[in-house]
C-alpha positions as CSV (number, residue, x, y, z in Angstrom):
1,M,43.1,8.4,-6.4
2,G,40.4,9.0,-3.9
3,K,36.7,8.4,-3.8
4,D,34.6,11.1,-5.4
5,N,32.5,12.6,-2.7
6,S,31.0,15.5,-4.6
7,Q,27.3,16.3,-4.7
8,E,27.6,16.1,-8.2
9,Y,28.9,12.7,-8.3
10,K,26.2,11.4,-5.7
11,E,23.6,13.1,-7.5
12,K,24.9,10.9,-10.8
13,L,25.2,7.6,-9.1
14,A,21.7,8.6,-7.2
15,T,20.2,9.1,-10.6
16,K,21.5,5.6,-12.1
17,I,19.8,3.9,-9.3
18,V,16.4,5.6,-9.9
19,E,16.5,4.8,-13.5
20,L,17.4,1.3,-12.8
21,T,14.4,0.9,-10.3
22,T,12.2,2.7,-12.6
23,D,13.1,0.2,-15.7
24,E,12.3,-2.8,-12.8
25,L,8.9,-1.3,-11.8
26,I,7.6,-0.6,-15.2
27,I,9.0,-4.4,-16.2
28,H,7.3,-6.0,-13.2
29,L,4.2,-3.5,-13.1
30,P,3.6,-2.5,-16.8
31,Y,0.4,-1.4,-16.2
32,F,1.3,1.2,-13.5
33,N,4.0,2.7,-16.4
34,R,1.5,6.1,-16.4
35,A,1.7,6.3,-12.8
36,I,5.7,5.4,-12.4
37,L,6.6,7.8,-15.3
38,K,4.6,10.7,-13.9
39,M,6.5,10.8,-10.8
40,P,10.1,12.1,-11.7
41,V,12.8,12.4,-8.8
42,R,14.7,15.2,-8.0
43,F,17.6,15.6,-5.4
44,Y,18.3,18.2,-2.8
45,E,20.9,18.3,0.0
46,P,19.1,18.6,3.4
47,K,22.0,20.6,5.2
48,L,20.9,23.6,2.8
49,V,17.5,23.6,3.9
50,E,17.0,25.6,7.2
51,E,13.3,23.5,8.1
52,D,13.7,20.3,6.4
53,I,10.0,19.0,5.8
54,I,11.1,16.9,3.2
55,G,13.2,14.5,5.4
56,G,15.3,12.9,3.3
57,F,12.3,11.2,0.9
58,A,8.4,12.5,0.0
59,T,6.4,13.6,-2.7
60,N,4.6,17.0,-3.6
61,T,2.2,15.3,-6.2
62,R,4.5,16.5,-8.8
63,E,7.6,14.8,-8.1
64,I,9.7,12.8,-5.2
65,I,12.0,14.9,-3.8
66,C,14.7,13.1,-1.8
67,D,18.5,13.1,-0.5
68,A,21.1,11.5,-3.3
69,N,23.1,10.1,0.2
70,L,19.7,8.8,1.3
71,V,18.8,7.1,-2.0
72,I,22.6,5.4,-2.3
73,D,22.8,4.2,1.2
74,T,18.9,2.6,0.9
75,F,20.2,1.0,-2.1
76,E,23.3,-0.7,-0.7
77,K,21.7,-1.8,2.1
78,D,18.3,-3.3,0.5
79,E,17.8,-3.1,-3.3
80,T,13.7,-3.7,-2.6
81,E,13.6,-1.0,-0.2
82,F,14.1,2.1,-2.4
83,A,11.4,0.5,-5.2
84,R,9.0,0.1,-2.4
85,M,9.8,4.1,-1.0
86,M,8.8,5.0,-4.7
87,L,5.6,2.6,-4.9
88,H,5.0,3.9,-1.7
89,S,4.8,7.7,-2.7
90,I,3.0,6.8,-6.2
91,F,0.1,5.0,-4.3
92,H,-0.3,7.9,-2.3
93,C,-1.0,10.4,-5.2
94,L,-3.1,7.8,-7.1
95,Y,-5.3,7.6,-3.8
96,Q,-5.1,11.3,-3.3
97,H,-3.9,11.4,0.4
98,P,-2.0,14.6,0.1
99,F,-4.6,16.7,-1.0
100,R,-6.9,16.9,2.3
101,Y,-3.5,16.9,4.7
102,E,-4.5,20.3,5.9
103,V,-8.2,19.6,7.4
104,L,-6.8,16.5,9.0
105,Q,-5.1,15.2,12.0
106,K,-2.0,14.7,10.5
107,K,-0.2,11.8,12.8
108,I,-3.8,9.7,12.4
109,W,-4.0,10.6,8.9
110,D,-0.2,9.9,8.3
111,F,-0.6,6.3,10.3
112,A,-4.1,5.6,8.0
113,C,-2.5,6.7,4.9
114,D,0.6,4.7,5.3
115,V,-1.0,1.5,6.1
116,A,-3.6,1.7,3.1
117,V,-0.7,1.8,0.5
118,E,1.4,-0.6,2.3
119,K,-1.6,-3.1,2.2
120,E,-1.9,-2.6,-1.9
121,I,1.6,-2.9,-2.3
122,I,2.0,-6.3,-0.5
123,D,-1.2,-7.4,-2.0
124,L,0.5,-6.9,-5.9
125,W,2.8,-10.2,-4.5
126,I,5.4,-9.3,-6.7
127,P,8.4,-11.6,-5.5
128,E,11.0,-9.0,-6.5
129,I,9.7,-6.3,-3.8
130,Y,8.9,-8.6,-1.0
131,Q,10.4,-8.0,2.1
132,E,10.9,-9.9,5.0
133,R,8.7,-7.6,7.3
134,D,5.7,-8.1,5.2
135,S,4.5,-11.0,7.2
136,E,4.2,-8.6,10.2
137,R,2.7,-6.0,8.1
138,R,0.0,-8.2,6.7
139,V,-1.0,-10.1,10.2
140,F,-1.6,-6.1,11.7
141,C,-3.3,-5.0,8.7
142,D,-5.8,-8.1,9.0
143,I,-6.2,-6.9,12.4
144,I,-6.8,-3.4,11.3
145,R,-9.7,-5.0,8.7
146,K,-11.5,-6.7,11.1
147,K,-12.2,-3.7,13.1
148,C,-12.7,-1.4,10.2
149,N,-14.0,-3.7,7.6
150,K,-12.7,-1.7,4.8
151,M,-8.7,-1.2,4.3
152,N,-8.6,2.5,2.5
153,A,-7.3,5.3,4.5
154,E,-10.7,7.2,5.2
155,V,-12.1,4.7,6.5
156,I,-9.2,3.6,9.1
157,Y,-8.7,7.6,9.6
158,T,-12.3,7.5,10.6
159,F,-12.3,4.4,12.9
160,M,-9.3,5.8,15.0
161,L,-11.0,9.0,15.5
162,N,-13.6,7.1,17.4
163,N,-11.9,4.6,19.1
164,K,-9.1,6.1,21.1
165,T,-7.5,3.1,22.5
166,D,-7.8,1.3,19.1
167,C,-5.6,4.5,18.0
168,D,-3.2,4.5,20.6
169,E,-2.2,1.0,20.2
170,W,-2.1,1.3,16.1
171,L,0.0,4.2,16.2
172,K,3.0,2.4,18.1
173,K,3.3,0.3,15.1
174,A,3.6,3.6,12.6
175,E,7.3,2.9,11.9
176,L,6.6,-0.5,10.2
177,F,4.7,1.1,7.6
178,K,6.0,4.5,7.3
179,R,8.2,5.0,4.2
180,D,8.2,8.8,3.3
181,N,8.0,12.2,5.1
182,H,4.1,13.7,4.7
183,G,5.3,17.3,6.3
184,V,5.9,18.2,2.8
185,W,1.8,17.7,2.1
186,A,1.1,20.6,4.4
187,S,3.5,22.9,2.7
188,R,2.5,22.3,-1.0
189,D,1.9,26.0,-1.6
190,T,5.8,26.6,-1.7
191,E,8.1,24.0,-3.9
192,Y,12.0,23.6,-2.6
193,Y,14.3,23.7,-5.5
194,E,17.9,22.5,-4.4
195,G,17.4,23.4,-0.9
196,L,18.1,27.1,-1.6
197,F,15.1,28.6,-3.2
198,L,11.3,28.9,-2.6
199,F,9.0,29.4,-5.5
200,E,5.3,29.8,-4.7
201,C,2.6,27.4,-6.2
202,S,-1.0,28.4,-6.6
203,E,-4.2,26.5,-5.2
204,N,-5.1,26.3,-8.8
205,E,-1.9,24.3,-9.5
206,I,-2.4,21.8,-6.6
207,D,-6.3,21.3,-7.6
208,Q,-4.9,20.7,-10.9
209,S,-2.6,17.9,-9.7
210,G,-5.3,16.3,-7.9
211,A,-7.4,16.3,-10.9
212,E,-4.1,14.6,-12.9
213,W,-4.1,11.7,-10.5
214,S,-7.4,11.0,-10.6
215,R,-7.3,10.6,-14.2
216,V,-3.8,8.5,-14.0
217,F,-5.9,6.3,-11.6
218,E,-8.9,5.9,-13.9
219,N,-6.2,5.1,-17.0
220,V,-4.4,2.5,-14.8
221,K,-7.5,0.8,-14.5
222,K,-8.6,0.9,-17.8
223,D,-5.2,-0.5,-18.6
224,K,-5.5,-3.5,-16.7
225,E,-9.2,-3.8,-18.0
226,M,-7.5,-3.6,-21.3
227,L,-5.4,-6.5,-21.1
228,E,-7.8,-9.1,-19.0
229,Q,-10.2,-8.4,-21.8
230,G,-7.9,-8.2,-25.1
231,F,-5.0,-10.3,-24.9
232,G,-6.5,-13.5,-24.2
233,I,-5.3,-14.2,-20.8
234,S,-7.8,-14.7,-18.0
235,P,-8.7,-12.0,-15.8
236,A,-8.2,-14.0,-12.8
237,S,-4.3,-14.4,-13.9
238,I,-3.9,-10.6,-14.3
239,T,-6.1,-9.6,-11.2
240,D,-3.7,-12.2,-9.2
241,Y,-0.5,-10.5,-10.5
242,L,-1.9,-6.6,-10.1
243,G,-3.6,-6.9,-7.0
244,S,-6.5,-4.5,-6.3
245,I,-6.4,-1.3,-7.8
246,S,-9.5,0.2,-6.5
247,G,-8.5,-0.7,-3.0
248,D,-11.3,-3.4,-2.3
249,D,-10.5,-5.9,0.5
250,Y,-9.2,-9.5,0.5
251,D,-10.6,-12.3,1.9
252,Y,-9.5,-15.9,2.8
253,T,-10.6,-16.9,-0.6
254,E,-8.5,-15.0,-2.1
255,F,-5.7,-15.1,-0.1
256,L,-5.5,-18.9,-0.1
257,T,-5.5,-19.0,-3.9
258,R,-2.6,-16.7,-4.2
259,F,-0.8,-18.5,-1.6
260,A,-1.5,-21.9,-3.2
261,T,-0.1,-20.4,-6.9
262,L,2.2,-17.9,-5.7
263,S,5.1,-19.7,-7.4
264,E,3.8,-20.8,-10.5
265,E,1.8,-17.2,-11.4
266,V,0.2,-16.8,-14.5
267,K,2.0,-13.8,-16.5
268,V,3.2,-12.3,-19.2
269,N,6.2,-14.0,-20.7
270,D,9.0,-11.0,-20.1
271,D,11.4,-12.6,-22.2
272,E,8.8,-12.6,-25.2
273,F,6.9,-8.6,-24.7
274,D,8.7,-5.5,-25.2
275,Y,7.2,-3.3,-22.9
276,I,8.6,0.1,-24.6
277,Y,6.6,-0.6,-27.4
278,Y,3.6,-1.5,-25.6
279,T,3.6,1.8,-23.5
280,Y,4.8,3.9,-26.8
281,G,1.7,2.8,-28.1
282,L,-0.6,3.4,-25.1
283,D,0.5,7.2,-25.3
284,L,0.5,7.4,-29.5
285,Y,-2.8,5.8,-30.2
286,D,-5.0,6.6,-27.3
287,N,-4.7,3.3,-25.5
288,M,-4.1,1.1,-28.5
289,P,-1.0,-1.1,-27.9
290,L,1.6,-1.4,-30.7
291,I,2.1,-5.3,-30.0
292,E,0.5,-7.9,-27.6
293,P,1.8,-10.2,-24.9
294,L,2.9,-13.5,-27.2
295,E,2.7,-16.0,-24.6
296,Y,2.0,-16.6,-20.7
297,K,3.1,-19.0,-18.5
298,E,0.7,-21.9,-17.6
299,S,-0.6,-22.4,-13.8
300,L,0.7,-25.8,-12.3
301,K,-1.5,-27.7,-10.4
302,I,-0.7,-28.9,-6.8
303,Y,-0.3,-32.6,-6.2
304,D,2.1,-32.5,-3.0
305,F,0.5,-30.4,0.0
306,V,0.7,-30.6,3.9
307,I,-2.2,-28.9,6.1
308,A,-1.4,-28.7,9.7
309,I,-4.0,-28.3,12.4
310,D,-2.6,-26.6,16.0
311,T,-4.8,-29.2,18.4
312,S,-3.8,-27.0,21.5
313,G,-6.9,-25.9,22.5
314,S,-8.6,-23.1,21.1
315,C,-8.9,-24.8,17.3
316,R,-11.1,-27.6,17.8
317,G,-14.2,-28.9,16.8
318,R,-16.5,-27.4,14.3
319,V,-14.0,-24.5,13.9
320,V,-11.7,-27.2,12.4
321,K,-13.9,-28.6,10.3
322,N,-15.0,-25.4,9.0
323,F,-11.4,-24.6,8.0
324,L,-10.8,-27.6,6.1
325,K,-14.0,-27.7,4.3
326,R,-13.5,-24.0,3.2
327,T,-9.7,-24.6,2.2
328,Y,-10.5,-27.9,0.1
329,S,-13.2,-26.3,-1.6
330,I,-11.2,-23.4,-2.8
331,L,-8.3,-25.4,-3.5
332,K,-10.4,-27.7,-6.0
333,K,-12.6,-25.0,-7.4
334,T,-9.5,-22.9,-8.5
335,E,-7.9,-26.3,-10.0
336,V,-5.1,-25.9,-7.2
337,F,-5.7,-29.7,-6.9
338,G,-5.8,-32.4,-9.7
339,K,-7.6,-35.7,-10.3
340,K,-4.5,-37.1,-8.2
341,M,-3.1,-35.4,-5.3
342,N,-0.7,-35.9,-2.2
343,V,-1.9,-34.0,0.8
344,H,-1.0,-34.7,4.1
345,I,-3.4,-33.3,7.1
346,I,-1.0,-33.6,10.1
347,Q,-2.6,-32.7,13.9
348,C,-0.1,-31.2,16.4
349,D,0.0,-29.7,19.6
350,N,3.5,-30.1,21.0
351,Q,3.8,-33.3,19.3
352,I,2.5,-35.1,15.9
353,Q,-1.1,-36.5,17.0
354,D,-2.1,-38.0,13.9
355,D,-0.8,-37.6,10.0
356,A,-3.7,-38.3,7.7
357,H,-2.3,-39.0,3.9
358,I,-5.2,-38.0,1.5
359,I,-4.6,-38.9,-2.1
360,S,-8.4,-38.5,-3.5
361,D,-11.4,-36.3,-3.4
362,E,-13.4,-38.9,-2.0
363,A,-11.0,-39.5,0.8
364,F,-10.7,-35.6,1.8
365,E,-14.4,-35.5,1.9
366,R,-14.2,-38.1,4.2
367,Y,-11.7,-36.9,6.6
368,I,-13.7,-33.8,6.9
369,Q,-17.2,-35.3,7.8
370,N,-15.3,-37.7,10.3
371,V,-12.5,-35.4,11.7
372,N,-11.5,-36.0,15.3
373,V,-9.0,-33.2,16.7
374,V,-6.6,-34.9,18.9
375,G,-4.5,-33.3,21.6
376,A,-4.6,-30.4,23.8
377,G,-1.2,-29.8,25.1
378,G,1.3,-26.6,24.4
379,T,2.2,-25.1,20.9
380,D,5.2,-26.0,19.6
381,F,5.2,-25.5,15.6
382,R,8.2,-27.1,15.2
383,P,7.6,-31.2,15.1
384,V,5.3,-30.6,12.1
385,F,8.4,-29.1,10.3
386,D,10.8,-31.6,11.4
387,H,8.1,-34.1,10.5
388,V,7.3,-33.0,7.1
389,D,11.7,-32.7,6.6
390,R,11.6,-36.3,7.3
391,M,9.0,-37.4,4.8
392,K,10.8,-35.0,2.0
393,K,14.1,-37.0,2.5
394,A,12.1,-40.3,2.6
395,G,10.8,-39.4,-0.7
396,L,7.0,-39.1,-0.3
397,F,7.0,-35.4,-1.6
398,T,8.0,-35.3,-5.4
399,D,7.4,-31.5,-5.6
400,L,6.1,-30.0,-2.0
401,R,4.0,-26.6,-3.0
402,G,3.5,-25.6,0.6
403,L,2.3,-26.0,4.2
404,L,-1.0,-24.4,5.9
405,Y,-1.0,-24.0,9.3
406,F,-3.8,-23.3,11.0
407,T,-3.7,-22.2,14.6
408,D,-4.0,-19.5,17.1
409,G,-0.5,-18.4,16.6
410,L,0.8,-18.5,20.0
411,G,3.5,-21.4,20.3
412,I,6.8,-22.1,19.4
413,F,8.0,-21.0,16.0
414,P,11.3,-22.8,14.2
415,E,14.2,-20.9,14.0
416,K,15.4,-21.5,10.6
417,Q,13.3,-20.6,7.5
418,P,12.2,-24.1,5.7
419,E,12.6,-25.0,2.2
420,F,9.1,-25.0,1.3
421,K,6.6,-21.8,1.3
422,T,4.8,-21.9,4.4
423,A,1.6,-19.6,5.6
424,F,0.1,-19.3,8.9
425,I,-3.4,-19.0,9.2
426,I,-4.1,-17.5,12.3
427,M,-7.3,-17.4,14.5
428,P,-6.6,-15.1,17.4
429,Q,-7.4,-15.6,21.1
430,E,-9.3,-12.4,21.5
431,D,-7.1,-9.2,20.5
432,D,-3.6,-11.0,20.9
433,I,-1.2,-10.2,17.9
434,P,1.0,-13.0,17.6
435,K,4.5,-12.6,16.7
436,I,5.2,-15.0,13.4
437,P,8.6,-15.6,12.0
438,E,9.6,-12.8,8.8
439,W,10.0,-15.8,6.7
440,A,6.3,-16.9,6.9
441,I,3.0,-15.7,5.3
442,G,0.5,-15.0,8.1
443,R,-2.9,-14.3,7.6
444,M,-5.9,-13.6,10.3
445,V,-9.1,-14.9,10.4
446,S,-11.8,-15.0,12.5
447,R,-14.8,-17.8,12.7
448,D,-16.7,-15.6,10.4
449,D,-14.5,-16.1,8.0
450,L,-14.8,-19.6,8.3
451,E,-18.6,-20.1,8.1
452,D,-20.1,-22.1,5.5
């Protein structure tokens, strides 16, 4: 019996994918359930549309409209991609991006909106929807942040209008952030139905849709605050899990805390918590859940850690001391380090220049005060990773939690992903945009970021 290629069969299969993805998103982001459930998915056939303004996947603020073939193909290639596409469109509506489309320069606004929502999704730090190119996206977002100060679409758009050179350069990265078609935003006065018929949509209905999403946005924030204050879970843990609902920026402190605790994040125990009853209670009793989370996982303190310093030229002197002082202060304050620690601070240009073994607070503080940067050759990151691998094999680490590499980002990276988590803290030379590996976490900093 041949494979069923009928449109009806494809839509049934695509519907199952949508349902599965929706369930997964609610499980990992229960506090967004109102927004996720507000966005139904409807299918259409692009070949039946004379001018396909939907482009395979789009939202008109009332629903997601997509091609069943695109859903199936996308899910087969990468299950995380379709989830990211759905979240991407939902965030557009939460931030009211489609409602100002007619009066703005569309190409620039498209880019600004896509960057803003992708930054928010990446900052959720949900491993199940993490993608290899997120590190590249994060590094580029840091460059934009340094120019614009804020990462919301309105600020990015205004900056780009007033700075043509930056605007032209940034637009070359548009495909890195794009996931849906915004063309339908300019035509929300009509609604496509199965690619065949048009129904009028009044201006009043458009305004009403915007007001509804404003209420959803406020409810999401209230749900977050209620869980923080009422369930006995520390606010910091929920904030780390959720990311910034309001779109506030992330500084080095928040980034480092997230990196250091990423694999042992405090969160609700999914095995013990029934989200169906939780969300049902929110709707039935006006923000009063029927049940509370029974328990949550405790964060583990880090004892084994590696800090590498690129000593090739630009990362020297007081900059290095400030980096170490700030890093130590953050990790100690957030109790990432326990009373005992097993930290190696490695200096390297194109070869290992120094390896200081730190086992106590006093030793760490002495190192910071007396640090002497050694080396000035070319930059090669590989010796550090080889050195750490040898130490692991020799049993010098019992539980290596991560490697933090301070660098200008211009050097030779390992070809293969290491077995331990790695973040490159990059202080670029002027406006150079380093190309870090897809497997690494990247964070741009400046000298201002490292000031005491």
